C-alpha positions, -999 to +999 in steps of 0.1 A: +026+312+071+001+299+046+008+296+009+001+330-007-029+320-028-044+299-001-049+330+020-067+346-009-091+317-011-103+318+025-140+327+026-149+363+036-187+361+038-202+349+006-171+350-016-134+344-013-109+373-015-098+362-049-134+361-061-139+396-047-107+407-065-121+394-098-153+414-092-133+445-083-113+442-115-144+439-136-160+468-119-128+489-119-128+493-081-099+508-064-105+518-028-069+523-016-062+555+003-028+573+000-012+557+031-024+522+023-012+525-013+022+537-001+025+507+023+014+483-004+040+498-028+067+494-002+056+458+006+056+449-031+092+462-035+103+444-003+087+411-013+102+413-048+137+420-034+137+396-004+108+372-008+079+370+016+094+347+042+125+368+048+106+401+049+092+416+081+067+444+089+097+464+101+113+461+067+081+474+050+078+503+075+115+513+069+111+512+031+078+532+032+094+557+056+068+553+083+067+538+118+061+501+124+029+511+143+016+528+111+019+495+092+001+476+120-027+502+121-035+494+084-026+457+084-029+438+116-007+409+106+019+401+080-005+376+064-030+404+058-004+426+042+007+398+019-029+391+010-035+427+000-003+430-020-011+398-040-047+408-043-037+441-059-015+422-084-043+399-094-067+428-097-043+444-121-038+412-139-076+407-144-080+443-155-050+441-179-064+409-194-098+426-201-080+455-218-056+432-238-083+410-254-102+440-266-074+446-292-084+414-310-110+413-338-123+377-335-131+353-307-103+331-319-079+360-318-091+369-283-085+333-270-050+333-285-041+367-272-056+359-238-036+327-235-003+343-244-008+375-224-019+356-193+011+334-193+034+363-199+018+386-174+020+361-145+054+347-154+069+381-158+052+397-128+079+407-104+060+395-074+040+365-085+065+353-111+094+360-087+078+341-059+072+311-082+109+312-091+125+316-056+097+306-032+076+281-051+064+266-018+046+299-011+026+299-044+025+265-062+008+246-033-020+272-034-026+265-071-024+227-069-034+216-034-063+238-023-091+216-035-092+234-068-105+267-054-079+289-071-085+271-104-122+275-100-120+312-096-099+317-127-121+293-146-151+314-135-133+345-149-125+328-183-160+313-185-176+347-180-157+361-210-167+330-231-203+335-221-202+371-234-189+357-267-216+331-268-243+357-261-228+378-290-232+348-313-194+343-316-195+308-301-221+282-308-249+278-283-241+241-278-205+247-267-201+240-230-182+271-220-176+260-184-159+229-197-139+248-223-128+273-196-118+245-173-095+230-200-080+263-210-072+272-174-057+237-167-034+240-197-023+274-186-018+263-150+004+234-160+027+257-179+029+280-149+038+254-123+058+229-143+086+239-167+084+226-202+113+210-220+094+211-253+078+245-255+097+278-250+073+298-228+092+330-237+084+325-274+051+343-279+049+331-315+051+294-304+025+300-277+002+316-303+006+286-325-003+262-296-034+283-287-046+282-323-040+245-328-053+232-294-075+259-277-094+276-305-109+243-318-126+238-285-149+267-293-162+250-324-167+215-313-134+204-328-140+221-362-114+245-374-116+279-357-119+313-373 
C-alpha cells in the first residue's frame, strides 16, 4: 500500500486529489451521500483505532453495520477508501484554517494564528496525527519523498491567502508571496515530521512567539511586522 499522502498526489486529470480537496474546501463543496458518509465515518474510526495497515474492508463494513459488498460498491479498493477518508480530513483542515484566520484583525495576527492552528490541527487530528505517531511510514514519506508535490499543494494554499492580503494592501507589492509561503510551509513541515527538543509544540504561546519573531518579518522584507 502506498504512503497515505502519495495516493492523494496522484494526478486525476488536470489536478491531483489533494489539489481538488483544496479547491473543494475553498468552495465549500461536500458531495457525500448518506451511505458514503456513514462508511467514511466508520473507516475513520477504524483507522484511528487500529491504523490503516491492520484494518480491512471487512472491519469497516462491520463497524458501519453494512455488508462487505456495500463497501466495495462505494469504494472499489482499500486504497480508494483510505484516500477518501484522508481527503475528507484535509478538506476539513483547509476549511477550518480559513475560518480560524478570520478571527484575527491584522495580517501579522493571521500569520501567527494560521501557523499555530495548523500545527495543532494536524498534530491533534485523530487520524493524521495518530498515523504520524503509530504508522509514520504511512504518512511521513508522502510529505518528504514525493518530489515536493505535497509541499507544493500546501504552499499553493498558503500563497493564495497571502496574495489576497497583498491585493488588499496588507502586504507590500514587492514581497514574493510564493517564496514566503514556501518558507512558512517548510518550517511547519519540519515541526510535523521531526520532533523538536528545543520547542514545545504543545505550547501555543511559544509557537506564537516563534511565528512573530521569524515568520511575520518575512512579510515586510525583514522589517518589524505589525
